C-alpha positions, 0 to 999 in steps of 0.5 A: 494496467500500467508498466507491465514491462518491468522487471523485478529481481529475485536469486537474479532471475527476472520476475516480471511484474505490472502495476495496476495504478486503479487499484494500487496493487502490484501483479507477478508473474507466477510462471515466473516466481514458480520457476525460481522457487523451484528451480525449473531450467526453463519457462516451458517447465516451470509453466508446466509445474504451475498447471499441475499445482493449480490442479491440485489446489483446485482438487483442495478446494481453493478458489486461488486458481480461479481468482488470479487474473491473466495479463499480456506480459513480454516474452523473451522472444520479445512479443506479449502473451497471456501470462497468469499473475498474482497480486502479493496476497494470491502469490503469498499463498501461491508460494505456501503450497510450494514444497520447496526449500527456497520458499521455507523462508517465506513461510517462516516470514509469514508465521511470524507476521502471523503471530505478531497480528495475533499479539497486537489483537490481544495488546494493541500497544504492540502495534504502536510499538512495532511502528515506532521502531518501523519509522526508526528504522527508515530514518523518519526523525523522533519528532515527526515519528511522535506526530505521525503516532498523533496523526493515527489518533487523529484519523482514528478518531474520525472513522470512529465517527463515521462508523457511527455515522452508518459510513461503511469501510473500505470505499465509502471511507475512501471517497470521504477521505478524497473529498476532505483531501481535495478539499484542503490541498485541491487534490484528490488522494491519487493525484497527491500521490502522483506528484510525490511519485508514490504507489501503493506507498502511505501518503502520510508517510510521505508528507512533511511537517506542515502537510501533516499538520494540515492533514490532520487538522481537516480529519480533527476539525471533521471529527468535531463537526460531526460530534457536534452534528451527529450526522446520520447518513453517508451523503451527511457525512460527505458534506462534513468531510468537505467542510472540515478539509475547507477549514485546512485550506483556509489555514493552508492559504494563511500559512502560504501567504505568510511564508511566500511558498507553497505548503504542499511539495513533491517530495517524498519521505526518501528526499524529505528524510534522506532514506531510501524508501523503496516499494518493495520493502527489505527481504526481512519485512516482507517477501516483496523485497526479494524483488528490485524494480529494474526496467526491462529496456 
């Protein structure tokens, strides 16, 4: 667990947070969030409110109180104490259970997100339209956006092949992606994100045009090899992912030789597109937008 000295600001009040680099997950102090949303005068009252809420949730059959973790977080007296924390999904569930005017905007937002998801399930084209709109709002160029949409199609074609080959979603997809990324860039996904200073952000959203093209080449090559050879196991797909990535690496080295400069850059979206890309999105887009990073010096 990293960076559990950090705080976020919500309604000009501190929310203690921690970043788990292995799970790539933010954790928030539940007592702090509850205290802000219910206007508690101090931490003791907020802790009491959370205790009552936990009891009610358990009585309703919710496993949320049991699933929430505890982390040592810095307190007002300068010492660290074990504190109940929640990831984003758990926090949203808790907020749904709080009868407070301040919680209403979050509940409305959740309802809107749910409606949009149902609409996109019925008409997948809506998801593409909303993706275009989101990238435009973030300041990406039209050329980059069209390329990014193409990369999504390429990625989906590859995962379709993996699914046919018996590769399981989740950890096995991540392992194959890591292998392919390492083969063409000489870095696994986490190392690549670290180079660009990323945490939860999507790596592809922070690639330059050339990086995105080479990543697509690795995935497209892996897809074609898979179609030709019809692998039937994770191990076979793993070897193909490495071969696809290696083909893209050869292209990368050729480009670098011709241009005299490295293809892979430490620049992220904020630097590449001259826009501020925050880990915590704007309030209109997500609950996390209510929190703003600020170091607790």
